[in-house]
VOZADREN-521862 format. One line per 5 residues: number of its first residue (from 1); for each residue x, y, z of N, C-alpha, C. Coordinates in Angstrom, 2 decimals, always signed. Last residue first. Example, Ala and Ser with C-alpha at 12.3 -4.5 7.8 and 13.67 -1.06 7.14 Angstrom:
VOZADREN-521862
2) +12.85/-2.25/+7.08/+13.67/-1.06/+7.14/+12.90/+0.03/+7.87 | +13.19/-5.69/+7.80/+12.30/-4.50/+7.80/+13.20/-3.30/+7.80 .
This chain:
VOZADREN-521862
69) -74.35/+9.38/+135.91/-74.30/+8.35/+136.95/-75.59/+8.30/+137.72 | -73.86/+9.78/+132.52/-74.62/+10.21/+133.70/-74.66/+9.05/+134.68 | -70.85/+10.30/+130.83/-71.86/+9.34/+131.25/-72.55/+9.85/+132.51 | -68.76/+11.81/+130.06/-70.07/+12.44/+129.96/-71.20/+11.50/+130.39 | -66.53/+10.16/+130.38/-66.62/+11.41/+131.14/-68.02/+12.00/+131.14 .
64) -67.15/+8.11/+128.58/-66.96/+7.79/+129.99/-67.11/+9.04/+130.84 | -67.21/+9.43/+126.17/-68.45/+8.84/+126.65/-68.35/+8.46/+128.13 | -64.48/+10.17/+126.06/-65.51/+11.19/+126.10/-66.83/+10.62/+126.64 | -63.27/+7.65/+125.85/-63.00/+8.50/+127.01/-64.08/+9.56/+127.17 | -64.30/+6.83/+123.36/-64.56/+6.03/+124.57/-64.35/+6.88/+125.82 .
59) -63.30/+8.89/+121.69/-64.74/+8.63/+121.78/-65.08/+7.86/+123.06 | -60.55/+8.63/+121.95/-61.20/+9.87/+122.39/-62.70/+9.65/+122.58 | -60.28/+6.08/+120.76/-59.91/+6.30/+122.17/-60.61/+7.53/+122.70 | -61.10/+6.66/+118.17/-61.83/+5.66/+118.94/-61.54/+5.82/+120.43 | -59.12/+8.45/+117.43/-60.50/+8.92/+117.51/-61.35/+7.95/+118.32 .
54) -56.97/+6.68/+117.40/-57.00/+7.78/+118.39/-58.41/+8.33/+118.53 | -57.42/+5.02/+115.25/-57.58/+4.47/+116.60/-57.64/+5.58/+117.66 | -57.13/+5.73/+112.61/-58.20/+6.35/+113.37/-58.38/+5.82/+114.77 | -55.99/+2.61/+111.45/-56.14/+4.05/+111.19/-57.32/+4.58/+112.00 | -54.52/+0.33/+113.67/-55.68/+0.68/+112.87/-55.74/+2.20/+112.68 .
49) -52.58/-0.15/+115.45/-52.17/-0.23/+114.05/-53.33/+0.10/+113.11 | -53.67/-0.24/+117.90/-52.97/+1.00/+117.54/-52.46/+0.97/+116.11 | -56.61/-1.32/+118.88/-55.57/-1.74/+117.96/-54.88/-0.49/+117.43 | -57.55/-1.31/+122.26/-57.51/-0.59/+120.99/-56.36/-1.13/+120.16 | -59.69/-2.60/+124.79/-58.48/-2.70/+123.99/-58.63/-1.92/+122.69 .
44) -60.82/-1.88/+127.88/-61.18/-1.68/+126.48/-59.88/-1.64/+125.68 | -61.58/-3.75/+130.73/-60.52/-3.14/+129.93/-61.00/-3.04/+128.49 | -63.19/-5.10/+132.46/-63.57/-3.73/+132.11/-62.51/-3.01/+131.30 | -62.15/-7.54/+133.18/-63.22/-7.53/+132.20/-63.62/-6.13/+131.75 | -59.06/-8.93/+133.67/-59.84/-7.72/+133.90/-60.89/-7.60/+132.80 .
39) -57.56/-10.99/+132.77/-58.52/-11.29/+133.83/-59.42/-10.10/+134.14 | -55.82/-9.80/+131.01/-56.81/-10.73/+130.46/-57.89/-11.08/+131.49 | -54.10/-8.42/+132.74/-55.11/-7.68/+131.98/-56.18/-8.58/+131.40 | -52.48/-10.55/+133.67/-53.31/-9.79/+134.60/-54.43/-9.09/+133.84 | -51.21/-11.34/+131.28/-52.02/-12.30/+132.04/-52.97/-11.57/+132.97 .
34) -49.85/-8.98/+130.70/-50.87/-9.47/+129.78/-51.79/-10.44/+130.49 | -48.06/-8.90/+132.89/-49.04/-7.83/+132.69/-50.17/-8.30/+131.79 | -46.51/-11.19/+132.39/-47.33/-11.12/+133.62/-48.39/-10.04/+133.50 | -45.28/-10.39/+130.01/-46.18/-11.55/+130.00/-47.07/-11.55/+131.24 | -43.72/-8.26/+130.95/-44.79/-7.99/+129.97/-45.78/-9.16/+129.93 .
29) -41.93/-9.70/+132.56/-42.82/-8.71/+133.17/-44.00/-8.41/+132.24 | -40.57/-11.18/+130.62/-41.35/-11.86/+131.66/-42.35/-10.92/+132.31 | -39.34/-9.08/+129.22/-40.27/-9.96/+128.54/-41.17/-10.67/+129.56 | -37.64/-8.04/+131.20/-38.68/-7.19/+130.62/-39.76/-8.04/+129.95 | -35.98/-10.29/+131.61/-36.79/-9.75/+132.70/-37.92/-8.87/+132.20 .
24) -34.77/-10.51/+129.11/-35.63/-11.60/+129.60/-36.53/-11.11/+130.72 | -33.32/-8.06/+129.10/-34.36/-8.32/+128.11/-35.31/-9.43/+128.54 | -31.55/-8.56/+131.22/-32.47/-7.43/+131.29/-33.64/-7.65/+130.33 | -30.10/-10.69/+130.17/-30.88/-10.86/+131.41/-31.93/-9.76/+131.53 | -28.92/-9.43/+127.94/-29.79/-10.61/+127.77/-30.69/-10.79/+128.99 .
19) -27.42/-7.42/+129.17/-28.48/-7.05/+128.25/-29.45/-8.21/+128.04 | -25.63/-9.03/+130.64/-26.51/-8.09/+131.34/-27.68/-7.70/+130.44 | -24.28/-10.35/+128.59/-25.06/-11.12/+129.56/-26.07/-10.22/+130.28 | -23.05/-8.12/+127.34/-23.99/-8.96/+126.60/-24.86/-9.78/+127.54 | -21.36/-7.22/+129.38/-22.43/-6.35/+128.90/-23.49/-7.18/+128.16 .
14) -20.79/-9.79/+131.87/-20.46/-9.03/+130.66/-21.64/-8.16/+130.26 | -20.43/-9.59/+135.39/-21.25/-10.00/+134.25/-20.83/-9.16/+133.05 | -18.95/-8.52/+137.37/-19.28/-9.94/+137.51/-20.12/-10.47/+136.35 | -18.41/-5.81/+137.32/-17.53/-6.70/+136.58/-17.87/-8.17/+136.67 | -20.08/-3.95/+138.33/-19.06/-4.46/+139.26/-18.17/-5.53/+138.61 .
9) -21.69/-3.49/+136.09/-20.81/-2.42/+136.57/-19.75/-2.92/+137.54 | -23.09/-5.91/+135.90/-22.21/-5.48/+134.81/-21.22/-4.45/+135.32 | -24.51/-5.79/+138.28/-23.55/-6.88/+138.09/-22.59/-6.57/+136.94 | -26.11/-3.53/+137.72/-25.14/-3.49/+138.82/-24.09/-4.59/+138.69 | -27.63/-4.56/+135.60/-26.79/-3.38/+135.40/-25.72/-3.30/+136.48 .
4) -29.06/-6.64/+136.78/-28.02/-6.95/+135.80/-27.10/-5.76/+135.52 | -30.62/-4.95/+138.63/-29.71/-6.02/+139.09/-28.67/-6.38/+138.03 | -32.22/-3.21/+137.06/-31.16/-2.68/+137.92/-30.15/-3.76/+138.30 | -34.32/-4.17/+135.65/-33.08/-4.02/+134.94/-31.94/-3.53/+135.80 .
C-alpha cells in the first residue's frame, strides 16, 4: 500500500485511485497467501464463525505442546 499512498501524496493519483489500487494489491496478496497455504499439508484450519472455535484452537495447541517426542 505504500506505492499508491506515495503517488496520492505527490499528486499523481487521486485518493479514489490510490484506495482502489491499494485494495487490489491487498486482494492479490491474500489470494497468493491462500494458494501457498493450500499447498501446506500440516496446516490446521479453524472456522472462526463456529461457536467454541477458540476451545478447538486451545485444544490443538495444548496437544501440540504436550505431545511426547
